[in-house]
N, C-alpha and C positions, 0 to 999 in steps of 0.2 A: 569488578565491582559486586560486592555481596549483596543480598537482599536488605541488609541494614543500610548500605550504602545507597541503594535505590530508594528506600524510604527516606533517607536524608535528602536526596536530590528532589524528591516530591515535595518535601516540607519546605525546602528552599525556593521552589518554583509556585508555592501557593501560599495564599494568605492564612491558611488554615492548617491543622495538623494533617499529615498524610492518612488517608482512610484507606484500609485494604479494599475496599469496595467502590472507591472513587473511580469513576469512568476516565480512563486516559484516552482512549481510541474508539471510535466508531466507524465501520464501514458502511456505505449505503451502495456497496457492490454486491452482485448477485453469487449465490453458490450455483455451480455447474459440475456436472459429471463429464468428463472429457474423454474422447478417443483422440489418440496422437499417433500420427503417421509420419516417420522420419524418411529422410532422403534415401537410406539404404534400404528401404522396403519394410523395415520392421514396424510394428504397430503394438500400441498398448491401449486397453479398454477399461472402463470403470474407474478412471483416475480421478481422484478427487481434485477439483480445481474451481475456477470462477474467480473473478476479480475480487470480490469480497473475501473469499476464502483465503486467497494468497496474501491479501493486505493484513487481514486478521491475524495469520501466522507470522507475518513480518513484525507486526508489533508484539505479539505473544512470544516471540523469542528472547525479548529483552525484559519481560515481566513474569517472572517465576511464581508459581503458586506461594501464597494466595492473592498476590498481586495481579496475577492472571485474569481475576474477575474484572480488572479494568479495561479488558478488551471485549468490545461488543459488536455483534454482526447478527444476520438474519440467515436462515436455512430454511428454504422451501423444499420439502420433500414430497414428492408423488407415490403414486402406487408401486412404482418400480424401485423405490428408494432401498439400497442394501442395508439391512441390519448392522452389518460389520462396520459401515462407515459411519452410521449413527454412533456406535460405540466408540469408535477412533476419535470422532469430533467431540463427544461428551468428555472424554479422558483429559482434553485440554484445560478443563476447569475454567473457561471463559464464561462470560455473560451472553450466551447464544439464545437468540430466540428461534426456537425450533418449531415449524408449522407443517402439519401433515394434512394433506388433501388427496384423499383416494380417488377423486374424480378427474385427476390430471397425471401426466407424467411429469417427473423430475426434469429440470431445463438440463438438456444435453448439449455438448458442443463438439464440432469436428475441427482438428487442428491439423493442418499440412504443413511440414517444413521443407524448404529447399536450400539451395546454396546461398551464402552471403547473409544468413540470418533471415531469409525470407519466410514468412508466415503467412498461410491462408486460414481463415476462420469462418465458420458458419453454424448456425444453430440447427440442430436435427429435431428438436423437439420445441414447443412454444416456450418462450422465455417469460418469467414473472418478476418484473422490476420491484426493487426496494423504494418505496416512496415515504416521505416524512410521516404519513399516517401510520406507517408500520411501526414507528418508534414511540408514538404518543402513548404515554402512561407507563414508559419503562425508563430504566435508568440510563439507557442509551442516549436518551436526549439531553442528559446532563454532561455529556462528554466534553473533554477539553479540547480534543481534535476530531475532525470528521475527514473521511475519505468519500470525496464525490467523484464519481465516473459517469460522465453523460455529456450530451450536446451542450453547446454554449446557452442556448434558451433554457433547457432544463436545468443546467446548473444554477441559474440565476432563481428559478422557481424553487428549487431545493433548498438553497442557501437561505432565501427569504422565508420559507416555511420553518426552517430549523431556528433562525433567530426569534421569528414570531411565536412558536410554540414555547421556546425557552423563556421568553419574556412573560408568557402567561403563567409560568410556574411561580412566579413572584418569590425567587429565591436568591435574587440579586447575583445571577451568574454573570461572568465575564463574557466578552464577545468569544466565540469559540474560534479555534485555528482551523481554517478550511484549506484543505490540500485538494485542489481540482486536477483530475487526470482527463483530459478530453478524449472521448471515444473516436477511433481513428477514421472512420466513415465519414464524419461530419467535420473533419479538420480541413476545410475548403475555403477558397476565397468568398464564396457565398455566405459563409458563416462568420467570416472575420469580424464584422461589425458587431454581431451579438457576443463573440468572443471579448473583443475589447471593452464592450459595455459591462461584461461580467467581471472584468478583472479588478475594479475597486472593491468587490466583495470578497476577493480570494487573497489568502494569507500566502500560499505556496501554489505556483502554478508549475505543474510537472508532466509535460509531454514528453515523448521521445523525440530524437532529432528529425525523423521523417515527418511526424504529425506537426510539430513546430512550424517546420518550412512550408507544409502543405497548406496551412492557412494563407500563406501569400503566393501561393500557386508556384512554389519553387520545388525542384526535385530534392531528394533526400541529401542533405550535406555530410560529407565524411571527414572533411579537413577541419580541424579545430577551430580556426579563424572563421570559417563559414557557419559554423555552429554557433559560435560567439555573436556573429553578425545578426543571425536569426533571433536570438535571445534578446539582444538589445532593442528590437524592434517592439516588444512587449513591455519593457520596463517603464516608458514614460506613461502608461495608462494604470500602473500599479501603485498602491499605497506606498509610502515612505517606509513602512516597517515591513513590506512584502518582499517576496523573492520568487525568481524563476529557478527551477532546478531541471535541466534538459538532460534526459537519459539517454546516453550514446553507447549502449551496449558494451562491446570489449573495450571502449575507449573510457569507460567509467561515466562520469556525470560533470557537468559544467554548472557551477552555482554562481547566481548572479543577483545581487541586490543593489540598492542605490549606494551603498557603502563598501561592499565586498564583492570580490569575483575570484573563483578559483576552480581549477580543474582537480578532481579527485579520480585517481585511477580504479579501474575495476578490481574487486577483491582478488579474483583468480588470475591477475596480469601475469604473476610469475609462474603459474602452474595451470595453463589452459587445459591440459588434458585431464583435469577434474571436473571439467564442463560437460554435462551429460544432455541436459534438455533445457532449454531457455524459457519453456512455458511458465508465465506467471511472474517472471523476474522483476518486470516493472512494477506490478501491483505489489509485490512483496517489498520492493524498494520503498514505496509510498508508505506502508504500514511500519517498517522499520524507522523511516525518516520521521514520522509522527511521534512515535515512542520516544525517539531521540530528542526531538525539539522539546517535549516536556521534560525529560530527564536533564537536558542541559540548559534549562531555563531560557529556551528560545534562541539559541545559537544555531543559526541555519547551517553553518559548516559542520559542527559537530553532528547535527541531525542528519546530514548527508552521508556522513561516515557511517552512521548507523544503518541508513538505508543500504549503502554498498555492501556491508557485512551481511544484512539481511537477504539481499539479492544473491550474494555469494552463496549462502545455505540453499537457496531454492533451486540452483540449477545443477546441485551435484547429484541429482537423480531424477527419474520420471516422477512427477507429482510432488507431493510436500516432503519437507525434511521430516526425520523421524527422532522423536522424543524418546528418551531413556533417563532412568534415574541412576545417579551415582550412590549406590548402596540404598540403605533405607532413608536417607534424608531427602524428603520431597523437594527441598529448596536447592538441592544440588542437581540441577538439571543438564543433561546432555543433549545437544542436537546434532545429529549425525555424528555421535560419538565425542563431541568436544564441548567445552563451556564457550558459550556465546561471547562472554565478557573476556575471555582470554584471547579469542579471535579479534575482538575489537581492539584490545591492547596490542596485539602483534600488528595489526594492520596500521594502527596510527604510528606506531614505531617505524615501520617500513617507509611510510610516506613523509616522515619527519614531523609530525603534528603530535 
């Protein structure tokens, strides 16, 4: 798919002509600088990360310049923010709200990995959440899709706030697509009621398998049948046009709506040796999925395919995938040395779609 094809997709999925500055995706996740500790004892520091960052990259893969301005996110920089990081983020040509505060440290996280995809995480400096007020008065509020990563109670507040503020713009904007990624710590039976109450407001519920099961007090399911059974528990509480997409690591993802269900294998299933670091894969999946949802005119299967391809890019290195240009043509972008749309086509051919 060329940039002309992408523009055509945007026109077909909108009542108005495609605008290169139309907001396609906005993440309300945070920017974090990570330190990552691996089972073999190796570690990396000052790694660009955070749920908002990975999600923004996931969408950005499929929106080359100048459509890249359709990717919106917030970056809060403290007194310790590396200048080289700001330069790299700015080179993406997204709609990035960059806020500097010399009175605080940048939000930093500690990631520890163990066997069987075990991950431990904690903040090592105070976090600064992204709230609806942070995007008031910006183009981000007009986005067609939003990535919300939060507790069930906070999800309701964020979604209500987004819709209320969009209505105040008096621009006749459609209801946005909300992709909700529940935070792991609050996926508990105590928060199940709030989760179910939030679902009528959500377009795409996208936990991983462990998080989905934890709402019902169940252990992480590994068999596909068990994952499907958990997904089915959420579906009656969702809108007719909504879907649940459960991310299942090396098994790929399970897509379920009231009309369709399908397993999609992980992008790296045939070549697992290319998997280097899974940090941020789930967040990247959500960003790619949201971009794919718009480009495919709301096809949740196609959107999830975009998510799998995006997640595949994110785990081929520590940190984010690397962008280079094919010659002098800014529209010919390479991510990790390959064209993302070529990856998308190859993946679809492999799975028979």
